[in-house]
Backbone bond lengths (Angstrom), bond angles and torsions (degrees), N, CA, C in turn:
res aa  C-N    CA-C-N  psi(-1)  N-CA   C-N-CA  omega(-1)  CA-C   N-CA-C  phi
1 X - - - 1.504 - - 1.475 110.67 -
2 X 1.292 119.89 137.88 1.382 127.74 175.94 1.484 110.04 -98.23
3 X 1.350 114.83 150.57 1.455 119.07 174.71 1.529 104.82 -115.21
4 X 1.433 118.30 133.78 1.406 123.59 172.54 1.479 105.46 -61.69
5 X 1.371 117.34 147.63 1.425 125.34 178.14 1.599 110.70 -48.73
6 X 1.265 118.23 129.59 1.444 113.93 179.68 1.504 116.70 99.48
7 X 1.341 114.62 -17.93 1.523 119.53 -172.93 1.501 104.13 -88.15
8 X 1.317 115.68 138.14 1.437 119.98 170.45 1.558 112.93 -131.60
9 X 1.359 117.38 137.51 1.384 122.72 -176.64 1.539 114.36 -101.98
10 X 1.380 112.47 3.17 1.438 115.71 -170.28 1.518 113.66 -69.73
11 X 1.313 118.66 -22.32 1.582 119.69 179.48 1.541 107.17 -96.14
12 X 1.348 123.37 0.88 1.444 114.46 -176.29 1.564 111.59 -68.41
13 X 1.270 115.04 145.27 1.485 118.02 177.98 1.497 111.63 -69.59
14 X 1.268 117.52 159.06 1.510 123.65 -177.28 1.559 115.72 -46.18
15 X 1.320 113.75 -54.30 1.429 120.98 -171.68 1.573 109.88 -62.94
16 X 1.288 120.10 -41.88 1.454 121.76 177.25 1.468 113.18 -74.38
17 X 1.349 119.93 -32.97 1.433 127.25 169.91 1.457 112.00 -52.04
18 X 1.336 113.94 -43.23 1.505 122.06 -173.89 1.567 109.77 -68.79
19 X 1.302 121.02 -13.76 1.472 126.17 179.94 1.520 107.57 -78.47
20 X 1.337 122.19 -20.25 1.376 121.01 -168.87 1.523 113.62 -65.46
21 X 1.288 115.78 -37.08 1.510 116.59 -178.05 1.558 109.40 -78.33
22 X 1.254 123.87 -34.78 1.479 123.15 171.96 1.613 109.13 -64.49
23 X 1.335 113.31 -41.06 1.468 111.04 177.23 1.512 117.22 -63.28
24 X 1.322 111.99 -38.64 1.519 122.07 176.29 1.567 109.75 -59.23
25 X 1.331 107.55 -47.77 1.540 115.96 177.77 1.537 117.00 -56.77
26 X 1.386 113.01 -49.06 1.506 118.82 -178.96 1.441 108.08 -64.02
27 X 1.296 118.76 -44.37 1.527 123.09 178.51 1.553 108.09 -55.81
28 X 1.333 120.32 -52.05 1.376 124.54 -174.70 1.494 108.66 -64.43
29 X 1.236 121.37 -38.07 1.510 122.63 177.69 1.527 110.31 -61.78
30 X 1.351 116.68 -27.17 1.474 123.38 179.66 1.597 107.57 -92.02
31 X 1.389 115.16 4.97 1.444 112.80 175.06 1.539 117.36 85.48
32 X 1.389 110.90 13.65 1.406 109.06 -175.68 1.598 112.33 -137.48
33 X 1.284 118.14 160.91 1.448 120.59 176.96 1.489 107.24 -87.51
34 X 1.382 116.78 136.60 1.364 125.03 169.76 1.472 110.92 -73.82
35 X 1.339 116.43 131.07 1.396 125.21 172.21 1.515 116.79 -115.83
36 X 1.319 118.99 107.30 1.533 119.23 -178.61 1.533 107.29 -72.90
37 X 1.214 120.40 115.03 1.517 127.01 179.29 1.578 113.69 -88.38
38 X 1.337 118.97 -24.00 1.420 122.98 -172.36 1.577 112.28 -163.07
39 X 1.275 113.58 137.18 1.495 120.01 172.70 1.499 103.82 -122.77
40 X 1.289 117.47 -94.55 1.442 121.05 175.62 1.514 119.27 -101.39
41 X 1.371 110.66 -6.49 1.500 114.25 179.65 1.603 112.06 -82.04
42 X 1.215 117.77 166.38 1.369 122.24 174.77 1.475 111.62 90.47
43 X 1.405 115.63 -176.24 1.395 122.25 179.43 1.520 111.49 -106.17
44 X 1.222 122.35 128.56 1.492 128.18 179.69 1.441 111.62 -128.36
45 X 1.335 115.40 169.92 1.454 117.30 -179.53 1.602 113.02 -66.40
46 X 1.372 108.88 158.64 1.449 112.33 178.28 1.466 114.83 -56.95
47 X 1.273 120.82 131.70 1.505 121.14 -178.25 1.500 115.31 85.38
48 X 1.365 115.88 1.67 1.370 120.18 -177.36 1.620 114.56 -63.19
49 X 1.251 116.74 138.63 1.490 122.04 -176.50 1.533 110.85 -67.94
50 X 1.356 116.40 -10.79 1.442 119.51 176.48 1.533 105.61 -59.79
51 X 1.277 115.93 -45.01 1.487 116.47 -176.00 1.530 118.58 -68.44
52 X 1.327 112.98 -15.39 1.459 122.36 175.19 1.537 108.59 -99.61
53 X 1.305 116.93 8.74 1.514 120.52 174.21 1.513 108.74 62.17
54 X 1.429 118.03 41.34 1.396 121.84 -178.07 1.642 106.15 -130.21
55 X 1.297 117.58 21.09 1.480 116.51 -176.47 1.514 107.50 -151.54
56 X 1.407 114.46 144.23 1.454 123.55 174.46 1.559 107.82 -130.16
57 X 1.410 111.01 157.08 1.469 112.74 174.29 1.560 103.12 -120.25
58 X 1.263 119.40 138.57 1.445 120.11 175.43 1.593 110.67 -123.87
59 X 1.345 112.90 131.63 1.497 118.61 179.47 1.424 112.14 -36.57
60 X 1.353 117.22 140.54 1.399 126.99 176.02 1.511 109.39 -59.10
61 X 1.362 120.24 125.30 1.432 118.88 173.68 1.530 111.57 -63.47
62 X 1.408 117.29 152.64 1.493 119.80 -177.97 1.490 111.94 -68.40
63 X 1.370 115.46 -26.37 1.477 118.49 -177.27 1.474 109.01 -142.33
64 X 1.362 117.58 157.15 1.461 121.45 174.92 1.507 115.07 58.57
65 X 1.222 122.43 39.85 1.499 127.33 179.60 1.439 109.88 -55.02
66 X 1.332 122.12 -51.55 1.415 130.32 179.66 1.480 112.27 -58.07
67 X 1.286 120.10 -45.01 1.501 131.22 177.55 1.570 104.13 -61.20
68 X 1.282 115.00 -50.03 1.514 119.91 -171.23 1.594 104.64 -62.94
69 X 1.284 115.73 -48.41 1.503 120.19 -178.81 1.449 110.86 -62.76
70 X 1.357 119.15 -40.97 1.505 121.25 -178.61 1.576 105.66 -66.52
71 X 1.308 121.69 -42.30 1.531 119.60 -176.87 1.557 106.83 -67.71
72 X 1.353 119.01 -35.96 1.478 123.03 174.74 1.459 113.36 -55.54
73 X 1.373 113.13 -51.28 1.541 120.35 174.45 1.584 113.98 -56.93
74 X 1.352 115.76 -42.98 1.478 121.16 177.03 1.647 109.81 -59.89
75 X 1.308 112.29 -49.51 1.366 117.21 -178.09 1.439 123.07 -67.67
76 X 1.431 112.56 -37.62 1.442 118.32 -178.09 1.448 113.18 -86.90
77 X 1.356 121.84 -28.14 1.459 121.85 175.36 1.565 111.27 93.17
78 X 1.378 110.78 -174.10 1.327 121.69 -168.01 1.513 113.97 -74.50
79 X 1.267 123.19 -12.86 1.463 123.48 179.52 1.449 114.07 -92.58
80 X 1.409 116.28 14.53 1.482 121.94 -179.94 1.513 104.44 -131.26
81 X 1.298 113.46 143.94 1.496 123.15 167.83 1.490 108.67 -102.25
82 X 1.320 121.97 135.40 1.374 125.83 169.54 1.522 112.81 -125.04
83 X 1.365 117.07 116.87 1.450 122.03 -168.68 1.527 111.97 -124.28
84 X 1.293 117.43 121.55 1.469 121.86 177.46 1.498 108.28 -80.13
85 X 1.380 113.67 114.13 1.489 119.70 -177.35 1.493 104.16 -102.19
86 X 1.381 119.40 -170.94 1.533 122.29 -176.65 1.572 110.09 -63.82
87 X 1.251 118.93 -47.43 1.395 125.41 -171.66 1.570 118.34 -122.34
88 X 1.278 112.95 2.12 1.486 117.11 175.83 1.508 113.33 -156.24
89 X 1.286 115.36 169.10 1.500 120.83 171.37 1.567 108.03 -103.17
90 X 1.332 115.63 126.89 1.457 122.20 -178.67 1.446 110.88 -98.15
91 X 1.326 120.70 129.49 1.510 125.20 -175.87 1.535 105.73 -127.15
92 X 1.338 115.59 123.69 1.501 115.17 -177.97 1.589 106.79 -138.26
93 X 1.232 115.14 149.71 1.453 123.75 176.41 1.564 106.61 -89.15
94 X 1.267 118.19 111.65 1.442 123.04 -168.28 1.565 104.89 -146.50
95 X 1.271 117.20 70.22 1.573 121.58 179.39 1.497 112.74 -54.86
96 X 1.281 116.72 136.13 1.477 125.77 177.19 1.488 109.80 -92.92
């Protein structure tokens, strides 16, 4: 997994940190390198779990974004939300 310049994973909480390997694996299966574009840095919506160190954004895959997101949902389980945005896939630890 690559990190966009300026992105740091050092403050991520344990549960969201544990998603990094599955994210990398799903992207690799799709023939792509996962690029983490945001953890806690940047500007996010009010109440975003990025500010609680419980969310990451991954650059949109070049192909099969919906399939990649679906596989991430399957692998990560019910305690994680996976949302396809305009230019990235948002993953957050949000236990129900």
